[in-house]
VEXMI-245994 format. One line per 10 residues: number of its first residue (from 1); their letters; for each residue x negated, y negated, z of N, C-alpha, C. Coordinates in steps of 0.02 Angstrom, whole numbers, plus 50000, padded with zeros to 5 digits. Layout:
% residues N
NUM = a = X Y Z X Y Z X Y Z | ... .
END
This chain:
% residues 230
1 = mglfdifkkk = 45348 43794 54894 45403 43847 54901 45397 43894 54877 | 45435 43948 54883 45451 44022 54895 45452 44025 54842 | 45428 44115 54812 45484 44151 54760 45532 44135 54743 | 45585 44166 54815 45665 44138 54802 45708 44083 54775 | 45656 44034 54806 45670 43954 54785 45676 43925 54715 | 45593 43976 54704 45595 43979 54639 45657 44024 54585 | 45658 44062 54609 45708 44099 54559 45784 44054 54575 | 45802 44024 54631 45885 43994 54632 45862 43937 54603 | 45829 43908 54603 45809 43853 54549 45832 43862 54494 | 45782 43901 54457 45795 43931 54393 45858 43970 54365 .
11 = kvqkeetkyp = 45898 44001 54410 45965 44040 54416 46009 43965 54395 | 46014 43920 54438 46050 43862 54414 46025 43832 54352 | 45977 43815 54343 45948 43793 54278 45998 43833 54221 | 45987 43916 54223 46017 43957 54178 46089 43941 54146 | 46135 43921 54195 46193 43934 54187 46199 43865 54136 | 46145 43818 54125 46147 43763 54062 46134 43785 54023 | 46065 43826 54023 46041 43858 53955 46048 43930 53940 | 46055 43943 53889 46088 44010 53862 45996 44036 53837 | 45976 44092 53870 45921 44144 53890 45910 44159 53814 | 45856 44182 53778 45880 44263 53740 45886 44329 53770 .
21 = eylysereld = 45928 44366 53721 45939 44417 53761 45871 44480 53762 | 45830 44507 53781 45812 44580 53793 45815 44633 53801 | 45837 44670 53746 45860 44739 53744 45833 44786 53717 | 45819 44833 53738 45805 44898 53721 45850 44921 53660 | 45771 44956 53614 45832 44977 53535 45849 45051 53564 | 45902 45074 53501 45935 45116 53526 45893 45171 53552 | 45831 45181 53498 45779 45233 53479 45743 45250 53567 | 45722 45174 53593 45687 45154 53673 45742 45193 53719 | 45788 45179 53719 45842 45215 53763 45849 45277 53778 | 45849 45315 53699 45848 45393 53710 45785 45397 53756 .
31 = eyeayikkaf = 45721 45382 53722 45648 45391 53741 45658 45406 53821 | 45685 45349 53858 45697 45295 53921 45728 45360 53970 | 45775 45349 53935 45855 45413 53972 45824 45488 53986 | 45780 45493 53932 45740 45584 53935 45687 45587 53988 | 45658 45509 53979 45608 45537 54027 45623 45500 54131 | 45698 45471 54105 45712 45464 54193 45749 45540 54221 | 45758 45588 54164 45793 45642 54183 45734 45686 54199 | 45655 45688 54163 45613 45724 54175 45574 45712 54254 | 45575 45641 54263 45536 45608 54327 45581 45601 54389 | 45646 45589 54380 45699 45576 54449 45742 45633 54438 .
41 = gkyekvfhei = 45759 45643 54386 45817 45717 54417 45866 45688 54337 | 45907 45741 54337 45981 45739 54295 46019 45693 54336 | 46091 45648 54284 46116 45616 54312 46167 45609 54263 | 46222 45599 54286 46299 45573 54237 46336 45526 54257 | 46306 45487 54305 46334 45410 54319 46281 45354 54319 | 46306 45297 54274 46274 45232 54276 46319 45195 54296 | 46292 45141 54334 46344 45064 54338 46305 45028 54296 | 46382 45016 54249 46357 44985 54195 46376 44895 54194 | 46324 44849 54177 46334 44792 54185 46396 44767 54157 | 46419 44726 54162 46485 44694 54121 46470 44631 54073 .
51 = vspdihldvi = 46435 44577 54122 46388 44532 54091 46324 44528 54096 | 46306 44504 54034 46228 44515 54019 46194 44451 53997 | 46178 44401 54020 46172 44361 53984 46087 44340 53945 | 46049 44400 53980 45983 44399 53959 45947 44484 53923 | 45956 44508 54015 45940 44580 53993 45975 44598 54004 | 46005 44678 53989 46048 44710 53994 46037 44773 54061 | 46051 44752 54112 46026 44797 54151 46101 44862 54183 | 46063 44899 54179 46101 44966 54204 46086 44986 54263 | 46129 45026 54309 46099 45068 54359 46104 45140 54372 | 46068 45156 54326 46065 45238 54360 46079 45272 54402 .
61 = iippsdeedy = 46114 45322 54402 46119 45353 54481 46104 45435 54466 | 46052 45442 54515 46031 45521 54521 46040 45515 54583 | 46109 45574 54594 46138 45611 54652 46088 45639 54692 | 46104 45660 54769 46058 45682 54817 46076 45780 54776 | 46002 45803 54814 45997 45862 54788 45974 45899 54853 | 45945 45967 54861 45958 46010 54891 45884 45994 54915 | 45850 45965 54873 45760 45966 54890 45752 45873 54905 | 45767 45829 54898 45802 45749 54904 45869 45742 54892 | 45881 45753 54968 45934 45731 55006 45946 45665 55029 | 45966 45636 54956 45970 45537 54951 45963 45517 54896 .
71 = yklvtmgaga = 45994 45483 54863 46045 45443 54825 45968 45415 54785 | 45942 45434 54708 45903 45397 54689 45941 45334 54626 | 45930 45259 54637 45962 45205 54598 45885 45179 54549 | 45906 45182 54482 45839 45181 54449 45867 45118 54391 | 45833 45066 54391 45860 45021 54345 45849 45050 54274 | 45894 45021 54208 45872 45030 54159 45892 44954 54110 | 45841 44941 54062 45833 44876 54038 45799 44816 54074 | 45772 44792 54113 45716 44764 54132 45614 44782 54111 | 45647 44820 54095 45593 44842 54031 45578 44809 53973 | 45645 44792 53947 45645 44796 53880 45614 44698 53869 .
81 = ytmnvpsele = 45630 44673 53938 45571 44592 53938 45508 44610 53958 | 45455 44566 53913 45404 44562 53932 45360 44516 53972 | 45350 44536 54026 45327 44503 54078 45274 44440 54076 | 45252 44384 54093 45193 44340 54092 45149 44370 54155 | 45104 44437 54124 45042 44447 54167 44980 44410 54162 | 44947 44386 54219 44860 44363 54209 44842 44395 54166 | 44792 44357 54120 44744 44388 54072 44704 44424 54088 | 44687 44404 54153 44625 44463 54186 44670 44512 54199 | 44717 44527 54175 44764 44606 54214 44770 44646 54134 | 44750 44590 54098 44790 44632 54017 44777 44692 54001 .
91 = qyelehaeyv = 44728 44729 54017 44705 44795 54001 44733 44839 54029 | 44769 44827 54111 44817 44894 54138 44909 44877 54092 | 44910 44834 54046 44951 44856 54020 45025 44847 54075 | 45038 44796 54116 45091 44787 54160 45143 44750 54147 | 45164 44728 54077 45189 44686 54055 45266 44699 54075 | 45282 44779 54058 45359 44801 54067 45348 44842 54128 | 45421 44848 54170 45434 44841 54213 45515 44872 54240 | 45516 44940 54272 45587 44965 54302 45576 44955 54365 | 45637 44963 54406 45634 44970 54481 45687 45003 54500 | 45665 45041 54565 45703 45101 54595 45697 45089 54655 .
101 = iylpkewnle = 45770 45116 54691 45770 45099 54754 45798 45176 54784 | 45792 45211 54844 45800 45269 54872 45887 45258 54937 | 45917 45264 54932 45976 45258 54958 46024 45329 55009 | 46010 45342 55076 46047 45403 55117 46105 45420 55073 | 46127 45509 55064 46169 45523 55045 46235 45501 55088 | 46230 45461 55136 46291 45447 55164 46289 45355 55130 | 46277 45331 55100 46271 45281 55072 46366 45287 55031 | 46371 45236 55030 46453 45207 55002 46423 45164 54936 | 46438 45203 54886 46395 45173 54817 46438 45142 54775 | 46516 45161 54792 46577 45136 54784 46619 45054 54802 .
111 = snaqkdywpi = 46571 45035 54868 46589 45000 54918 46553 44910 54875 | 46608 44865 54876 46582 44799 54858 46543 44757 54917 | 46590 44784 54972 46549 44758 55029 46476 44721 55041 | 46442 44671 55047 46368 44657 55087 46350 44709 55103 | 46365 44742 55160 46310 44785 55192 46324 44869 55158 | 46356 44876 55073 46336 44930 55051 46313 44925 54990 | 46308 44841 54969 46325 44831 54881 46245 44801 54889 | 46211 44779 54953 46141 44728 54935 46086 44753 54918 | 46078 44842 54916 46030 44868 54872 46034 44856 54787 | 46099 44858 54756 46107 44837 54704 46079 44782 54671 .
121 = gmlkqiarip = 46124 44705 54712 46102 44672 54711 46012 44645 54712 | 45996 44671 54747 45925 44644 54744 45888 44714 54701 | 45913 44748 54666 45874 44773 54609 45889 44706 54526 | 45942 44704 54544 45971 44648 54492 45930 44579 54510 | 45925 44558 54550 45890 44501 54571 45813 44500 54546 | 45772 44557 54604 45731 44566 54561 45699 44584 54505 | 45750 44611 54477 45721 44646 54387 45744 44567 54352 | 45769 44513 54362 45767 44441 54358 45721 44398 54356 | 45691 44404 54397 45641 44353 54443 45600 44335 54408 | 45539 44403 54335 45501 44369 54310 45542 44317 54265 .
131 = iycntwlgfg = 45600 44344 54220 45638 44309 54176 45657 44239 54207 | 45670 44229 54250 45680 44160 54267 45652 44110 54297 | 45582 44136 54313 45515 44118 54332 45448 44129 54292 | 45470 44150 54246 45408 44143 54199 45341 44184 54212 | 45347 44232 54261 45293 44244 54321 45316 44336 54292 | 45293 44387 54334 45266 44454 54354 45284 44485 54412 | 45286 44539 54411 45321 44575 54469 45269 44632 54462 | 45262 44671 54515 45192 44738 54507 45198 44742 54600 | 45149 44818 54589 45112 44841 54662 45096 44790 54714 | 45135 44796 54754 45125 44756 54810 45165 44688 54833 .
141 = htvhgdekqs = 45180 44675 54761 45233 44587 54767 45276 44609 54824 | 45288 44538 54880 45375 44554 54901 45407 44499 54893 | 45479 44498 54915 45515 44462 54880 45585 44483 54958 | 45597 44401 54985 45647 44383 55019 45725 44381 55000 | 45761 44403 55023 45840 44425 55021 45856 44340 54992 | 45844 44291 55041 45867 44235 55024 45827 44179 55058 | 45810 44117 55079 45791 44052 55060 45758 44076 55136 | 45838 44065 55175 45834 44079 55234 45798 44134 55300 | 45771 44197 55251 45771 44253 55274 45791 44278 55321 | 45875 44295 55295 45919 44306 55332 45915 44369 55313 .
151 = pfaentmlns = 45951 44425 55383 45931 44491 55353 46003 44488 55290 | 45967 44577 55248 46029 44582 55198 46120 44572 55225 | 46116 44623 55263 46190 44621 55278 46178 44613 55364 | 46263 44603 55395 46268 44603 55449 46252 44678 55490 | 46235 44738 55450 46195 44789 55483 46142 44818 55510 | 46111 44758 55486 46031 44797 55465 46000 44719 55477 | 45952 44708 55523 45877 44668 55521 45823 44654 55469 | 45842 44717 55418 45813 44713 55351 45786 44658 55317 | 45762 44611 55312 45780 44547 55252 45743 44547 55181 | 45666 44583 55151 45629 44579 55099 45611 44637 55083 .
161 = illlnavgmd = 45590 44623 55041 45558 44680 54992 45481 44674 54986 | 45455 44758 54994 45400 44771 54968 45399 44822 54893 | 45368 44803 54837 45374 44842 54794 45314 44874 54785 | 45314 44943 54768 45275 45007 54800 45267 45046 54716 | 45208 45101 54688 45225 45118 54645 45269 45169 54646 | 45315 45182 54610 45360 45229 54615 45333 45311 54585 | 45348 45348 54645 45315 45413 54624 45372 45474 54593 | 45361 45498 54546 45414 45574 54502 45423 45625 54573 | 45472 45662 54547 45470 45753 54573 45404 45781 54570 | 45357 45761 54528 45299 45798 54519 45267 45771 54573 .
171 = gemcevklks = 45280 45723 54602 45215 45702 54636 45181 45624 54609 | 45191 45633 54549 45137 45581 54507 45182 45506 54491 | 45146 45469 54483 45161 45391 54468 45199 45382 54418 | 45250 45373 54435 45305 45355 54378 45278 45296 54302 | 45267 45328 54251 45255 45254 54220 45273 45301 54128 | 45303 45272 54089 45303 45285 54009 45298 45265 53966 | 45250 45284 53922 45254 45233 53869 45276 45249 53790 | 45351 45208 53774 45384 45237 53723 45352 45227 53671 | 45378 45250 53606 45346 45252 53544 45339 45174 53499 | 45389 45143 53535 45381 45076 53504 45317 45019 53527 .
181 = gkhihfyqlm = 45275 45065 53592 45230 45025 53610 45227 45002 53699 | 45281 44999 53709 45307 44966 53770 45291 45019 53833 | 45248 44992 53879 45222 45043 53937 45251 45023 53991 | 45285 45067 54036 45346 45040 54074 45328 45066 54128 | 45307 45041 54174 45290 45053 54250 45354 45050 54291 | 45358 45108 54334 45407 45126 54399 45401 45081 54489 | 45426 45036 54466 45429 44997 54556 45479 45024 54607 | 45454 45040 54656 45508 45068 54718 45491 45005 54745 | 45554 45012 54771 45572 44930 54839 45573 44958 54897 | 45529 44954 54949 45528 44960 55010 45573 44913 55043 .
191 = alyqeeldyk = 45602 44916 55090 45653 44866 55125 45600 44862 55200 | 45585 44784 55214 45538 44770 55273 45591 44722 55327 | 45565 44732 55370 45604 44692 55431 45540 44633 55422 | 45562 44574 55453 45521 44509 55454 45451 44504 55480 | 45449 44542 55542 45370 44576 55557 45329 44611 55513 | 45354 44633 55474 45340 44693 55448 45291 44653 55367 | 45322 44617 55362 45310 44568 55306 45254 44529 55327 | 45255 44507 55400 45219 44441 55417 45149 44502 55430 | 45157 44534 55423 45107 44573 55445 45090 44595 55371 | 45113 44624 55342 45064 44632 55262 45052 44565 55241 .
201 = lktnveelln = 45071 44496 55257 45058 44453 55231 44981 44420 55264 | 44973 44437 55306 44914 44430 55349 44866 44477 55361 | 44869 44538 55324 44845 44574 55314 44820 44593 55239 | 44856 44655 55230 44871 44682 55172 44911 44733 55145 | 44950 44762 55099 44983 44811 55076 44965 44866 55109 | 44904 44872 55089 44874 44968 55120 44867 44962 55199 | 44854 44891 55219 44849 44895 55293 44897 44900 55340 | 44975 44876 55300 45043 44862 55319 45067 44969 55311 | 45064 44989 55254 45076 45056 55227 45035 45093 55286 | 44978 45082 55325 44947 45130 55374 44985 45117 55444 .
211 = rfpdeefppv = 45031 45091 55449 45068 45080 55506 45128 45134 55511 | 45163 45169 55450 45208 45197 55452 45173 45270 55435 | 45224 45307 55491 45217 45379 55475 45221 45428 55398 | 45209 45446 55385 45200 45511 55343 45298 45512 55316 | 45332 45530 55370 45407 45555 55364 45416 45496 55325 | 45424 45433 55325 45425 45365 55279 45420 45369 55210 | 45408 45417 55179 45370 45426 55112 45399 45468 55097 | 45438 45477 55021 45451 45409 54975 45493 45374 55024 | 45521 45312 55034 45545 45266 55072 45612 45264 55047 | 45655 45289 55098 45750 45299 55100 45761 45231 55142 .
221 = vypnrknyci = 45805 45197 55100 45846 45130 55152 45864 45152 55197 | 45863 45160 55283 45900 45156 55314 45919 45098 55346 | 45969 45073 55362 45945 45004 55375 45953 45005 55457 | 45951 45037 55487 45919 45029 55561 45843 45053 55568 | 45810 45090 55558 45739 45109 55538 45714 45062 55602 | 45647 45122 55625 45630 45082 55661 45561 45013 55629 | 45542 44973 55666 45523 44952 55648 45429 44941 55670 | 45373 44965 55616 45328 45001 55636 45278 44909 55653 | 45315 44855 55645 45276 44810 55667 45283 44773 55734 | 45303 44768 55784 45324 44759 55833 45321 44807 55907 .
END
């Protein structure tokens, strides 16, 4: 049984069992929003989650700029949950995470069609995997869009996600330690083709990334980009 299968099973069980709510305090939210503006850029728009049965997961929309001509979507709420990180990694304080994905400036963020909505859907799905599966996510982890390994939408063959350490406008890895003690790490979603995922699983994440040219970083989601493992 794969990670998505476990997630799907837990999601069904969740409909019958109410989860506790994991929420940032107002002070934590203020600190978090200040960090986002510093690390990723100023924003005015947030996609607010209407129904929040566990974490309250909003998505911050940072618009394209002259220097960075793509949207940055950043979750706000996932880090309120404490993930079940293996004890041997305890020293790295990896229990709290938020997620980022970059989209071309032409992307239709107002559409609910699957070809437009799937990046937001994956942000929300990945953010809740640690809750439903009592696990954790971090650098190098991969997640399929569904158990059939289907493409995310009809206009792309991309079908899976690799988590990378997100990098801010200053070129530094994104992380913030709130005054409450929560150490938030940010992971960027890099969309992969099945062949790229297979190569990563056969080798390792570093070997996969070495196949990509420098201009592919930071990874912006282009539905029909080149497949680097065929």
